KEVOVO-409288 format. One record per residue: residue in one letter; x, y, z of N, C-alpha, C, CB in turn. Coordinates in steps of 0.02 Angstrom, whole numbers, padded with zeros to 5 digits, always signed. Glycine has a CB too. Layout:
N
AXYZXYZXYZXYZ ...
***
This chain:
57
M+00041-00060+00000+00000+00000+00000+00043+00063+00000-00047+00000+00060 T+00098+00063+00038+00139+00123+00041+00171+00138-00027+00193+00115+00094 N+00187+00086-00065+00216+00099-00131+00165+00132-00177+00241+00034-00163 Q+00102+00114-00171+00050+00145-00211+00041+00218-00191-00017+00107-00203 L+00044+00233-00127+00040+00302-00104+00098+00344-00130+00038+00305-00028 R+00158+00316-00126+00217+00352-00151+00211+00366-00226+00281+00312-00138 K+00188+00315-00263+00180+00324-00335+00127+00376-00349+00161+00257-00368 G+00072+00376-00312+00019+00425-00321+00042+00495-00307-00040+00408-00278 I+00079+00504-00253+00106+00570-00235+00155+00594-00288+00140+00567-00166 K+00198+00549-00311+00247+00567-00363+00211+00588-00427+00295+00509-00377 T+00159+00551-00445+00120+00567-00506+00086+00634-00500+00068+00512-00520 L+00057+00648-00442+00023+00711-00431+00072+00770-00431-00015+00710-00365 K+00130+00760-00400+00182+00812-00401+00204+00827-00473+00242+00791-00358 L+00214+00775-00513+00234+00784-00582+00180+00821-00622+00250+00716-00615 F+00117+00806-00608+00063+00841-00641+00067+00916-00627-00005+00813-00619 Y+00073+00934-00562+00077+01004-00543+00139+01037-00573+00078+01012-00467 I+00196+01004-00570+00258+01032-00597+00251+01044-00671+00317+00984-00583 N+00225+00995-00708+00219+01003-00780+00171+01059-00799+00195+00938-00811 R+00116+01065-00763+00068+01119-00778+00099+01187-00764+00004+01110-00737 L+00138+01193-00710+00170+01257-00694+00224+01274-00745+00201+01255-00623 I+00258+01225-00770+00308+01236-00822+00274+01257-00887+00351+01172-00834 E+00219+01223-00905+00181+01240-00965+00152+01311-00962+00126+01190-00976 S+00137+01334-00902+00109+01401-00895+00161+01456-00906+00078+01409-00825 G+00224+01437-00905+00278+01485-00917+00304+01518-00854+00254+01537-00963 L+00278+01500-00797+00300+01531-00734+00367+01503-00711+00249+01521-00680 Y+00381+01442-00729+00443+01408-00708+00477+01376-00767+00428+01356-00654 N+00542+01368-00762+00580+01332-00812+00586+01259-00791+00650+01363-00822 A+00593+01215-00841+00600+01144-00826+00663+01130-00787+00600+01103-00891 S+00713+01173-00793+00776+01163-00759+00777+01193-00688+00833+01193-00800 D+00721+01220-00667+00717+01253-00601+00717+01200-00546+00653+01297-00597 D+00774+01193-00512+00781+01143-00459+00735+01156-00400+00853+01140-00435 E+00721+01220-00386+00678+01238-00330+00608+01209-00340+00674+01314-00321 L+00583+01212-00401+00516+01186-00415+00513+01111-00401+00497+01200-00488 H+00564+01075-00420+00565+01003-00411+00576+00982-00338+00620+00972-00454 S+00599+01028-00297+00612+01011-00227+00553+01029-00181+00674+01047-00204 L+00500+01060-00209+00443+01080-00168+00402+01018-00147+00398+01129-00207 T+00369+01025-00090+00325+00971-00066+00259+00973-00105+00313+00978+00011 L+00221+00920-00097+00156+00917-00130+00111+00974-00107+00122+00849-00117 S+00111+00988-00043+00069+01043-00016+00090+01111-00046+00075+01046+00060 E+00154+01122-00051+00178+01185-00080+00159+01191-00154+00255+01191-00072 L+00165+01136-00190+00145+01136-00260+00071+01148-00268+00165+01070-00293 Q+00030+01118-00225-00042+01128-00228-00060+01201-00216-00077+01084-00177 T-00027+01232-00168-00040+01303-00152-00023+01347-00212+00001+01325-00091 I+00035+01337-00242+00055+01376-00301+00007+01364-00358+00127+01359-00322 F-00012+01301-00368-00057+01283-00423-00125+01316-00414-00065+01207-00426 K-00152+01316-00353-00217+01347-00341-00215+01422-00351-00240+01330-00271 K-00159+01453-00335-00152+01525-00346-00145+01541-00421-00092+01553-00307 T-00112+01497-00457-00101+01507-00529-00163+01491-00569-00042+01465-00552 F-00197+01437-00551-00256+01415-00587-00315+01411-00538-00244+01346-00621 P-00344+01468-00521-00400+01466-00473-00458+01426-00502-00423+01537-00454 P-00495+01391-00458-00552+01352-00483-00605+01397-00514-00583+01310-00427 K-00635+01372-00567-00688+01410-00600-00752+01405-00559-00700+01385-00672 K-00786+01461-00554-00849+01463-00518-00905+01440-00564-00864+01534-00490 I-00948+01398-00537-01005+01374-00574-01062+01423-00565-01025+01302-00552 Q-01089+01445-00620-01145+01492-00617-01210+01454-00607-01148+01537-00680 S-01248+01475-00558-01312+01442-00546-01365+01476-00589-01331+01446-00470 M-01414+01437-00608-01467+01463-00651-01525+01487-00612-01490+01411-00699 
***
């Protein structure tokens, strides 16, 4: 089970890192970006890509 959690966390971190690189805010060679924790990446991601509000009818 712990290996699945590690793999899931690594996959999620890579998703956030790749999206931030694609946005142009970070370079792929930026070591600081790769050293951030999952929580730190989530915070940056949420600030960069705020959730869209659903309009009620």
